[in-house]
NUROTOR-584907 format. One record per residue (C-alpha): residue number from 1; x, y, z; residue in one letter. Coordinates in nm, 2 decimals, decimal comma. Layout:
<recs>
REC   paza       xx       yy       zz   keke
REC    NUM        X        Y        Z      a
...
</recs>
This chain:
<recs>
REC   paza       xx       yy       zz   keke
REC      1     9,36     9,19     7,53      x
REC      2     9,40     9,38     7,21      x
REC      3     9,74     9,49     7,10      x
REC      4     9,63     9,85     7,12      x
REC      5     9,53     9,81     7,49      x
REC      6     9,85     9,63     7,57      x
REC      7    10,06     9,91     7,42      x
REC      8     9,85    10,16     7,62      x
REC      9     9,90     9,96     7,93      x
REC     10    10,28     9,94     7,88      x
REC     11    10,29    10,32     7,81      x
REC     12    10,11    10,39     8,13      x
REC     13    10,34    10,15     8,33      x
REC     14    10,64    10,34     8,19      x
REC     15    10,48    10,67     8,29      x
REC     16    10,43    10,53     8,64      x
REC     17    10,80    10,43     8,66      x
REC     18    10,91    10,77     8,56      x
REC     19    10,67    10,95     8,80      x
REC     20    10,78    10,72     9,08      x
REC     21    11,15    10,78     9,01      x
REC     22    11,08    11,16     9,02      x
REC     23    10,91    11,12     9,36      x
REC     24    11,21    10,94     9,49      x
REC     25    11,45    11,21     9,36      x
REC     26    11,23    11,48     9,53      x
REC     27    11,22    11,28     9,86      x
REC     28    11,60    11,26     9,84      x
REC     29    11,62    11,64     9,79      x
REC     30    11,39    11,69    10,08      x
REC     31    11,62    11,48    10,30      x
REC     32    11,92    11,68    10,19      x
REC     33    11,73    12,00    10,30      x
REC     34    11,64    11,83    10,63      x
REC     35    12,01    11,76    10,69      x
REC     36    12,10    12,12    10,62      x
REC     37    11,83    12,24    10,86      x
REC     38    11,95    11,99    11,12      x
REC     39    12,31    12,13    11,09      x
REC     40    12,18    12,48    11,14      x
REC     41    11,96    12,38    11,44      x
REC     42    12,25    12,20    11,60      x
REC     43    12,48    12,50    11,56      x
REC     44    12,21    12,72    11,71      x
REC     45    12,14    12,46    11,98      x
REC     46    11,77    12,45    11,88      x
REC     47    11,53    12,16    11,93      x
REC     48    11,51    11,94    11,62      x
REC     49    11,14    11,89    11,64      x
REC     50    10,92    12,20    11,58      x
REC     51    10,55    12,11    11,60      x
REC     52    10,44    12,45    11,47      x
REC     53    10,64    12,41    11,15      x
REC     54    10,51    12,05    11,10      x
REC     55    10,15    12,18    11,15      x
REC     56    10,20    12,46    10,90      x
REC     57    10,34    12,21    10,64      x
REC     58    10,06    11,97    10,72      x
REC     59     9,79    12,24    10,67      x
REC     60     9,94    12,35    10,34      x
REC     61     9,98    11,99    10,20      x
REC     62     9,63    11,89    10,32      x
REC     63     9,49    12,19    10,14      x
REC     64     9,68    12,10     9,83      x
REC     65     9,55    11,75     9,86      x
REC     66     9,19    11,86     9,88      x
REC     67     9,23    12,08     9,57      x
REC     68     9,38    11,79     9,38      x
REC     69     9,14    11,52     9,51      x
REC     70     9,40    11,31     9,70      x
REC     71     9,27    11,11    10,00      x
REC     72     9,33    11,30    10,32      x
REC     73     9,42    10,99    10,52      x
REC     74     9,68    10,90    10,25      x
REC     75     9,83    11,25    10,27      x
REC     76     9,86    11,22    10,65      x
REC     77    10,04    10,88    10,63      x
REC     78    10,28    11,02    10,37      x
REC     79    10,35    11,33    10,57      x
REC     80    10,42    11,12    10,88      x
REC     81    10,68    10,92    10,69      x
REC     82    10,84    11,23    10,56      x
REC     83    10,84    11,40    10,90      x
REC     84    10,98    11,10    11,08      x
REC     85    11,26    11,05    10,83      x
REC     86    11,34    11,43    10,84      x
REC     87    11,36    11,42    11,22      x
REC     88    11,59    11,12    11,21      x
REC     89    11,82    11,28    10,96      x
REC     90    11,83    11,61    11,15      x
REC     91    11,93    11,42    11,47      x
REC     92    12,23    11,26    11,29      x
</recs>
């Protein structure tokens, strides 16, 4: 492989590390928000799970995914992980 391509590859790998770190930071922020929501729901004696809210978020994110060209199945799997972790945190 040429030196130019190796440098390009290493630059792209660094970009990937930075983007991945940003995703993790955003997920952590999302979980902090989930915890706050859980506290409010517990104080109001509300159910933790709210299917209508999950459906609204799902529709919104799937629409964004379509606009950006992301695979719909991937988006569904990612949302499921986020929803499950949020529910777990809200129950704590």
